[in-house]
C-alpha positions in Angstrom: 101.2 113.5 97.9 100.5 117.2 97.4 98.5 119.5 99.8 95.5 119.6 97.3 95.4 115.7 97.4 95.3 115.9 101.3 92.3 118.3 101.0 90.6 116.1 99.1 91.4 113.1 101.5 87.8 111.3 102.0 86.4 111.8 98.5 89.0 111.0 96.1 91.5 108.6 98.3 89.9 105.0 99.3 92.1 103.2 101.8 90.9 99.6 102.3 90.9 98.4 105.7 92.7 95.7 107.2 90.6 92.8 108.6 91.0 90.7 111.6 89.3 87.1 111.4 89.5 85.3 114.6 87.3 82.2 113.6 90.5 80.0 113.9 90.4 80.5 117.7 86.8 79.9 118.3 86.6 76.1 119.4 85.5 74.9 122.8 88.0 72.0 122.8 91.0 73.8 122.3 90.7 77.5 121.8 87.5 79.9 123.0 83.8 79.9 123.2 81.9 83.1 122.4 81.1 83.2 126.1 84.8 83.4 127.0 84.5 86.4 124.9 81.5 87.8 126.2 83.0 87.4 130.0 85.5 90.2 129.5 83.6 92.4 126.8 82.6 94.9 129.7 86.5 95.2 131.0 87.4 95.9 127.2 84.8 98.4 126.8 85.8 100.1 130.2 89.4 100.0 128.7 88.4 101.8 125.8 86.2 104.4 127.7 89.2 105.3 130.0 91.1 106.0 127.0 88.6 108.0 125.2 86.9 109.7 128.0 89.9 109.9 130.9 93.3 109.7 129.2 92.7 111.9 126.2 91.0 115.1 128.4 93.4 114.4 131.1 96.5 114.6 129.0 95.3 118.0 127.0 94.5 119.6 130.3 96.5 121.6 132.7 95.7 119.6 135.8 97.9 117.4 137.7 98.3 113.6 136.3 97.4 111.0 139.4 100.6 109.1 140.4 98.7 105.5 139.0 99.0 107.4 135.3 102.3 108.4 135.5 103.6 108.8 133.1 100.4 109.4 130.7 102.0 109.6 127.0 98.8 109.5 125.2 99.8 111.9 122.7 100.6 109.2 120.1 96.8 108.7 119.8 95.7 112.2 118.0 99.0 112.7 116.6 98.2 111.0 112.8 95.2 113.8 113.1 97.2 116.8 114.2 100.0 116.4 111.8 97.4 116.5 108.7 95.3 119.1 110.1 98.5 121.4 110.8 99.3 120.6 106.8 96.3 121.0 105.5 96.1 124.7 107.2 99.5 125.5 107.2 101.2 123.5 104.5 105.2 124.0 104.4 105.4 125.9 107.6 103.6 123.0 109.7 105.9 120.4 110.9 104.5 117.5 108.2 105.5 119.8 105.7 108.9 120.7 107.2 109.7 116.9 107.3 108.9 117.0 104.0 111.2 119.6 103.2 114.2 118.2 104.8 113.5 114.7 103.4 113.9 116.3 99.7 116.8 118.2 100.5 118.6 115.3 102.5 117.1 112.8 99.3 118.8 115.3 96.5 122.0 115.6 98.0 122.8 112.5 99.4 123.3 109.1 98.2 123.6 107.0 101.7 122.0 108.1 105.0 122.8 106.4 108.5 119.8 106.5 111.1 121.4 106.2 114.4 118.7 105.2 117.2 117.8 102.1 119.1 114.4 100.5 120.2 111.6 102.8 119.6 114.1 105.3 118.1 114.9 103.2 114.7 112.3 100.1 114.5 109.4 101.7 113.4 111.7 103.5 110.5 113.3 100.0 109.5 109.8 98.4 109.4 108.3 101.4 107.3 111.6 100.7 105.1 111.2 96.9 104.9 107.4 97.1 104.4 106.9 100.0 102.0 110.6 100.0 99.7 111.0 97.6 97.1 112.7 93.9 98.4 116.7 94.8 98.2 116.5 98.3 97.9 119.9 99.2 99.1 121.2 97.1 96.5 119.9 99.0 93.3 121.5 101.3 91.4 120.0 105.5 92.2 118.3 105.6 89.1 116.5 102.1 90.0 115.8 103.6 93.5 114.0 106.6 91.6 116.6 108.8 93.3 116.5 108.0 97.0 119.5 107.0 99.0 120.4 104.1 100.6 119.8 103.8 104.1 121.6 101.9 106.8 120.6 101.7 110.7 123.3 102.0 113.6 123.4 103.3 116.9 121.3 100.0 117.9 124.2 98.1 119.4 128.0 98.1 120.5 128.8 95.6 117.9 132.3 96.5 116.9 132.6 94.8 113.7 129.1 95.8 112.2 130.2 99.8 113.1 133.7 99.1 111.4 132.2 97.7 108.5 129.8 100.4 107.8 132.2 103.1 108.6 134.7 101.7 105.9 131.8 101.2 103.4 130.9 105.0 103.8 134.5 106.0 103.4 134.9 103.8 100.5 132.6 104.9 98.2 133.1 108.3 97.2 131.1 110.5 94.7 131.8 113.8 93.8 127.8 114.4 93.3 126.4 112.9 96.2 127.5 112.4 100.1 126.0 110.8 102.9 124.1 112.3 106.2 123.3 111.4 109.5 119.6 111.3 111.2 120.5 110.7 114.8 117.4 110.1 116.9 117.2 110.2 120.8 115.2 112.0 123.0 117.7 112.6 125.9 120.9 112.0 123.8 121.9 110.1 126.8 121.6 106.1 125.5 124.8 104.9 125.2 124.5 103.1 122.0 123.3 105.9 120.2 125.5 108.5 121.9 128.7 106.6 120.8 127.5 105.8 117.6 127.1 109.3 116.9 130.3 110.3 118.0 132.0 107.7 115.9 130.2 108.7 112.6 130.1 112.4 113.1 134.1 112.1 113.3 134.1 110.1 110.2 131.4 112.7 108.7 133.9 115.6 109.3 136.9 113.9 108.4 135.8 113.0 104.8 133.5 116.2 103.8 135.0 118.5 106.5 134.1 120.7 109.8 131.0 122.4 108.4 129.5 119.3 107.2 127.8 118.6 110.2 125.2 121.6 110.1 123.9 120.4 106.5 124.2 116.5 106.8 123.3 115.8 110.5 119.4 115.9 111.3 119.0 115.4 115.0 115.4 114.5 116.2 115.4 115.0 120.0 114.0 116.6 122.8 114.0 120.0 123.7 116.7 119.9 126.2 119.4 117.1 126.5 122.3 116.2 125.7 122.0 115.8 121.9 120.1 118.9 121.8 123.1 120.5 123.2 125.3 119.0 120.6 123.0 119.9 118.0 123.1 123.6 118.8 127.2 123.1 119.0 126.7 122.1 115.1 124.7 124.4 114.1 122.5 122.0 112.6 120.5 123.4 109.7 117.5 121.4 110.2 115.9 119.3 113.7 112.9 118.1 114.9 111.4 117.3 118.5 110.5 114.0 120.0 106.9 115.4 120.8 106.2 115.6 124.6 103.8 112.9 126.0 104.6 110.7 123.1 106.9 107.8 124.4 110.0 106.3 122.3 108.1 103.2 121.4 104.9 105.0 120.7 106.7 107.5 118.7 106.4 106.0 115.0 103.9 108.7 113.5 106.5 111.5 114.6 109.6 112.8 113.1 111.2 109.6 114.4 109.6 107.4 111.8 108.3 110.0 109.4 111.8 111.9 108.7 113.2 108.2 107.6 110.3 107.4 105.7 110.4 110.6 104.0 113.7 110.5 102.9 113.4 107.2 101.5 110.1 108.6 99.5 107.7 106.6 101.3 104.5 108.1 101.2 103.6 109.8 104.9 100.4 111.4 104.2 99.0 108.1 103.0 100.6 106.3 106.1 99.0 108.9 108.5 95.7 108.8 106.6 96.1 105.0 107.4 96.8 105.6 111.3 93.7 108.0 111.5 91.4 105.7 109.6 92.1 103.2 112.6 91.6 105.9 115.2 88.3 106.4 114.0 87.5 102.3 113.8 88.7 102.3 117.3 86.5 104.7 118.5 83.1 104.0 116.6 83.0 100.3 115.7 81.5 97.8 118.0 82.6 94.6 119.7 83.1 91.7 117.1 83.5 94.1 114.5 86.4 96.4 116.1 89.7 95.2 115.1 91.6 96.7 117.9 89.0 95.6 120.8 88.7 92.1 118.9 92.5 91.3 118.7 92.8 92.1 122.7 89.8 90.0 123.5 90.9 87.2 122.0 94.5 87.3 122.9 93.6 88.0 126.4 90.9 85.5 126.4 93.2 82.5 125.3 95.4 84.3 128.2 93.5 83.6 130.9 91.1 80.7 129.8 94.0 78.9 128.0 97.2 79.7 129.8 98.9 80.9 126.6 101.7 83.3 127.4 103.6 83.1 124.0 102.3 85.4 121.5 103.3 84.5 118.1 103.2 87.1 115.3 103.2 85.0 112.3 103.8 87.3 109.0 103.6 85.7 105.6 105.9 88.0 104.0 109.6 88.7 104.5 108.8 92.3 103.7 106.8 92.3 107.1 109.5 90.9 109.3 110.8 94.1 110.9 107.0 95.0 111.5 106.7 92.1 113.4 110.5 92.8 115.4 108.7 96.8 115.9 105.6 95.3 117.6 107.9 92.9 119.5 109.5 95.5 121.2 106.1 97.7 121.6 104.2 95.0 123.4 107.3 93.7 125.6 108.4 97.0 126.9 104.8 98.0 127.6 103.0 95.2 129.2 105.7 92.9 130.2 105.5 94.1 134.0 104.5 93.1 137.4 105.6 89.8 136.5 102.4 89.6 133.9 102.5 89.8 130.1 102.7 87.2 127.7 105.8 87.2 125.6 105.6 88.4 121.7 107.5 86.5 118.9 108.0 87.0 115.4 108.0 84.5 112.6 108.1 84.6 109.2 106.7 81.9 106.9 106.8 79.7 104.9 110.3 80.4 105.9 110.5 79.3 109.7 108.0 76.7 109.1 111.0 74.4 108.5 112.5 75.7 111.7 109.7 76.2 114.3 106.7 74.4 112.7 107.3 71.0 114.9 107.2 73.1 118.3 104.1 75.4 117.4 102.2 72.2 116.3 103.3 69.3 118.7 105.1 71.7 121.5 103.4 73.1 125.0 100.2 74.5 124.7 101.2 78.0 125.5 100.8 80.0 122.1 98.5 81.8 120.3 99.3 82.3 116.4 98.5 85.7 114.9 99.0 85.2 111.2 99.5 88.5 109.5 98.7 87.9 105.6 99.3 90.2 102.4 96.0 89.5 100.1 97.7 91.0 97.1 101.4 91.2 96.3 103.0 94.2 94.4 104.6 92.7 91.7 103.8 90.4 88.8 102.8 86.9 90.3 106.0 84.8 89.3 105.4 81.4 87.6 106.8 77.9 88.6 107.4 77.5 84.9 107.8 74.1 83.1 111.4 72.2 82.3 111.9 69.4 79.6 113.7 67.1 82.0 110.9 67.4 84.8 113.6 65.9 87.0 112.0 67.8 89.8 108.8 66.8 88.9 107.2 70.3 89.3 105.7 70.3 85.9 102.2 69.6 87.2 102.6 73.0 89.1 104.0 75.1 86.0 100.8 77.2 85.7 100.9 77.8 89.5 102.7 81.0 90.6 104.2 82.0 94.2 101.3 83.7 95.0 99.2 80.2 94.8 102.1 78.5 96.2 101.6 80.9 98.9 98.3 80.7 99.6 98.4 77.2 99.4 101.0 76.9 102.4 98.7 79.4 104.6 95.5 77.3 103.9 97.5 74.0 104.6 99.3 75.4 107.7 96.3 76.4 109.1 94.4 73.3 108.8 97.6 71.7 110.3 97.3 73.6 113.4 93.4 73.1 113.2 94.2 69.4 113.2 97.0 69.4 116.0 94.3 71.7 118.2 96.0 74.8 118.0 94.2 78.2 117.9 94.9 80.9 115.2 93.9 84.2 114.1 94.4 86.1 110.6 94.9 89.6 110.0 94.3 90.7 106.6 96.3 93.3 104.8 95.0 94.2 101.4 98.5 94.9 100.3 101.6 95.8 101.5 101.6 99.4 101.5 101.6 102.7 103.6 97.9 102.4 104.0 98.2 99.2 105.8 101.1 99.5 107.8 99.5 102.7 108.9 96.6 100.9 109.8 98.5 98.2 111.5 100.9 100.2 113.5 98.0 102.5 115.0 96.1 99.3 115.8 99.2 97.7 118.0 99.7 100.7 119.6 96.0 101.5 120.5 95.7 97.6 121.6 98.8 97.4 123.8 97.3 100.6 125.5 94.0 98.8 125.7 95.4 95.8 127.3 97.6 97.6 129.9 94.3 99.2 131.2 92.5 96.1 131.3 95.4 94.6 133.3 96.0 97.2 136.0 99.6 98.0 133.8 100.7 101.4 133.0 101.5 100.5 129.5 103.4 103.7 129.0 105.5 103.3 132.0 109.7 103.1 132.0 111.0 99.5 130.6 113.1 97.4 132.3 116.1 98.3 130.0 116.7 101.4 132.6 118.1 98.9 135.1 120.5 97.6 132.5 121.6 101.1 131.5 122.2 102.1 135.0 124.5 98.8 135.9 126.6 99.1 132.6 126.9 103.0 133.1 128.0 101.8 136.6 130.2 99.2 135.6 132.0 101.4 132.4 132.8 104.4 135.0 133.6 101.8 137.9 
């Protein structure tokens, strides 16, 4: 989208909002009553006021941050508006303009891009790739991919065979016209999985393309100081981007951390940010009962308090949304799983996982709330069941039905089965699986996570428990 398109946003670009339907959880026998929700309304509204009237002004002030709010990484909230406003005013000189320019350069000169990062440093980008690109994207030819490079993710584990296989794949595909590049993401550069992978993949890159390749083909996204920042200086990288101050890793998807990989893939990041901005406006202005952020928190918190629910299932009804669910799992678990509090998030994909988990969800412990994520309109032509002369599979009576028909029946039938077995559900509806819907959902879930933290007296921005693992691992390795 051009700068001119952005300037006309609000008059020519229409974004259909995502919807949250929690009627499946309103049942006095096994779910909630309106009174249950009313009892926590004041706390939820107080949490919203704290975020909007205390946290954001405090974040922008030069004053001391109270100990109980350390760290205060509230910068993610207004990040979409800031990036879009700067882009409208300064065009290519803005951060968003520079991200788009770098993405274009990488896209035009490379047929493969390796994104190195772990946790929030890669999960948002992976969710955007899977949610916005065509299925099996990496398997299509460059022409079928619209000239966009294939993208691979590493540096998120210390899996010997996976790293070996990717390095061999990159070395085996020699192309005189197109090369491969590295986008390495780490605020400090000290996370061992990403740091080790960067050393290995950088060595392979320079061996294949020469010692000067890193300056053009490596793009670091990191803090102003740290190990990766020092390495970027040494390599003389042509382009590099900051992880913004006041934006924690798991809240960083709308910074260069998520936007650069997405833009390289040709994803419309302006539309993505507009979706997030729409959710911010909705969060600030919509009342309880009509506010998808506050209502999602209300139902999930009330189920936890009134029904002892401690498993939060995100049941996505599209394979394209599995990575988005895993992104939310990480966001919620690291933000809220503290002080022996916080539900356990779990993503399942249906109808696939109904054949492995439906029994437990319907007849197991009553310790879970099922939050469905449903795509209302599919991107591609509806694929019919079709007819067969022999009809040995006895499906000819469904010949005119399409896969979306079957999916709609599966969703309705599954929710009905849950009700019959006295299980509560909610439905989050995406108008379609695209940048606008995913931008709304990601901002919705980040805001909801902060609201829950403030309600529960937990700092959602605090350091995750993984820091203990990192300390112990380094101690063991260095003995």
